[in-house]
C-alpha positions as CSV (number, residue, x, y, z in Angstrom):
1,M,-4.0,8.7,-2.4
2,F,-3.1,10.0,1.1
3,D,-4.7,12.3,3.6
4,E,-3.0,15.7,3.3
5,D,-2.9,16.0,7.2
6,V,-1.1,12.8,7.4
7,I,1.4,13.8,4.8
8,R,2.1,17.2,6.4
9,H,2.6,15.5,9.9
10,Y,4.9,12.9,8.3
11,L,7.0,15.5,6.6
12,A,7.3,17.6,9.7
13,H,8.4,14.4,11.6
14,L,11.1,13.6,9.0
15,N,12.4,17.2,9.0
16,E,12.6,17.1,12.8
17,R,14.4,13.8,12.8
18,R,16.8,15.0,10.1
19,Q,17.8,18.0,12.2
20,L,18.8,15.7,15.1
21,R,21.2,13.7,13.0
22,P,24.7,14.9,12.1
23,D,25.2,15.7,8.4
24,H,28.1,13.2,8.0
25,E,25.6,10.4,8.6
26,Y,23.9,11.2,5.3
27,R,25.4,10.0,2.1
28,D,24.3,10.0,-1.6
29,V,22.4,6.9,-2.8
30,T,24.2,4.6,-5.2
31,S,22.5,3.9,-8.5
32,D,22.2,0.2,-7.4
33,E,20.4,1.3,-4.2
34,W,18.1,3.6,-6.1
35,D,17.2,0.8,-8.7
36,E,16.4,-1.6,-5.9
37,F,14.2,1.1,-4.3
38,E,12.3,1.7,-7.5
39,E,12.0,-2.1,-8.1
40,H,10.2,-2.5,-4.7
41,F,7.4,-0.2,-5.9
42,D,7.1,-2.1,-9.2
43,K,6.7,-5.3,-7.3
44,R,3.9,-3.8,-5.1
45,K,1.6,-3.7,-8.1
46,V,-0.9,-6.5,-7.9
47,E,-4.2,-7.5,-9.8
48,L,-6.4,-5.4,-7.5
49,G,-4.2,-2.3,-7.0
50,A,-1.1,-1.8,-5.0
51,C,0.4,-3.3,-1.9
52,G,1.2,-0.6,0.8
53,R,3.8,-2.5,2.6
54,P,7.0,-0.6,3.6
55,Y,10.1,-0.6,1.4
56,G,12.3,-3.7,2.0
57,T,9.5,-5.8,3.5
58,P,8.3,-9.1,2.1
59,C,4.6,-10.0,1.7
60,Q,3.5,-11.3,5.0
61,H,0.2,-12.7,3.9
62,E,1.4,-15.1,1.1
63,H,-0.4,-12.9,-1.5
64,A,-3.8,-13.4,0.0
65,C,-4.4,-9.7,-0.8
66,I,-8.2,-9.5,-0.1
67,R,-7.3,-10.3,3.6
68,C,-4.3,-8.0,3.8
69,P,-4.7,-4.6,5.4
70,M,-1.8,-3.3,3.2
71,L,-3.8,-3.7,0.0
72,Q,-4.9,-0.4,-1.6
73,V,-7.6,-1.4,-4.2
74,S,-7.7,0.6,-7.5
75,P,-11.1,2.2,-8.1
76,K,-11.0,0.5,-11.5
77,M,-11.1,-2.8,-9.8
78,I,-14.4,-2.4,-7.9
79,S,-16.2,-4.5,-10.5
80,R,-13.5,-7.2,-10.0
81,L,-14.3,-7.2,-6.3
82,D,-18.0,-7.7,-7.2
83,D,-17.0,-10.8,-9.2
84,L,-14.9,-12.2,-6.4
85,E,-17.8,-11.6,-4.0
86,T,-20.1,-13.6,-6.2
87,D,-17.6,-16.4,-6.4
88,L,-17.0,-16.4,-2.6
89,I,-20.8,-16.5,-2.0
90,N,-21.1,-19.6,-4.3
91,R,-18.1,-21.3,-2.6
92,R,-19.7,-20.6,0.8
93,A,-22.9,-22.2,-0.2
94,R,-21.0,-25.3,-1.3
95,A,-19.0,-25.3,1.9
96,E,-22.2,-25.1,3.9
97,T,-23.8,-27.9,1.9
98,E,-20.8,-30.1,2.4
99,G,-20.5,-29.2,6.2
100,W,-17.1,-27.6,5.8
101,R,-17.4,-25.4,8.9
102,G,-13.7,-24.2,8.8
103,E,-14.1,-23.3,5.1
104,T,-17.3,-21.4,5.8
105,E,-15.7,-19.4,8.6
106,G,-12.7,-18.6,6.4
107,I,-15.0,-17.5,3.5
108,D,-17.0,-15.4,5.9
109,L,-14.0,-13.6,7.0
110,T,-12.8,-13.0,3.4
111,L,-16.2,-11.7,2.5
112,T,-16.2,-9.2,5.3
113,L,-12.8,-7.9,4.4
114,L,-13.6,-7.7,0.7
115,R,-16.7,-5.7,1.4
116,T,-14.8,-3.4,3.7
117,K,-12.1,-2.8,1.1
118,R,-14.8,-2.1,-1.6
119,D,-16.6,0.5,0.7
120,E,-13.1,2.1,1.5
121,T,-12.3,2.3,-2.3
122,R,-15.6,3.9,-3.0
123,R,-15.2,6.4,-0.3
124,R,-11.7,7.3,-1.6
125,L,-13.2,8.1,-4.9
126,H,-14.8,11.2,-3.2
127,R,-11.5,12.4,-1.7
128,P,-9.3,14.9,-3.5
129,V,-6.1,13.5,-4.8
130,V,-2.8,14.7,-3.4
131,N,0.1,14.8,-5.8
132,L,3.4,13.9,-3.9
133,G,5.5,14.1,-7.0
134,I,8.1,11.5,-8.0
135,P,11.0,11.0,-5.6
136,L,14.4,11.6,-7.1
137,P,17.7,10.4,-5.7
138,R,19.5,12.9,-3.6
139,T,22.6,14.5,-5.4
140,A,25.8,15.9,-4.0
141,T,25.2,19.5,-2.7
142,T,27.6,22.3,-3.0
143,P,28.6,24.3,0.1
144,Q,26.3,27.1,-1.0
145,E,23.3,24.9,-1.1
146,T,23.9,23.4,2.3
147,T,23.7,26.7,4.1
148,A,20.5,27.9,2.4
């Protein structure tokens, strides 16, 4: 889900940039390149939703998804966040009892980020969904199509 205003501005930016580049710099995508592009989005699926990292970039957070700003939690997983919160609260109590101050600080940070993500996910439930469609690889255009 994306804000319509953000999408509109991004598409306008892309169109503006494309007009500045010469046509000969564009080429058709090979099937291998397109397969790799699609595979990137398959790999972005994680237990709690999807990773919003840009195409071609690795996970910078070693799959500590709750702490990652790129995680987009699926509304279906709100109850899972509740379970994780309960576990973190129990772990924090143990860390406090044992005197593990660094662990306590780390759990506090994770709890804060988890709660923020849960709140954001609940807010998103009330926003309208914008259908972007499914991207398709560009195909060669005929001279008539390029002048339109």
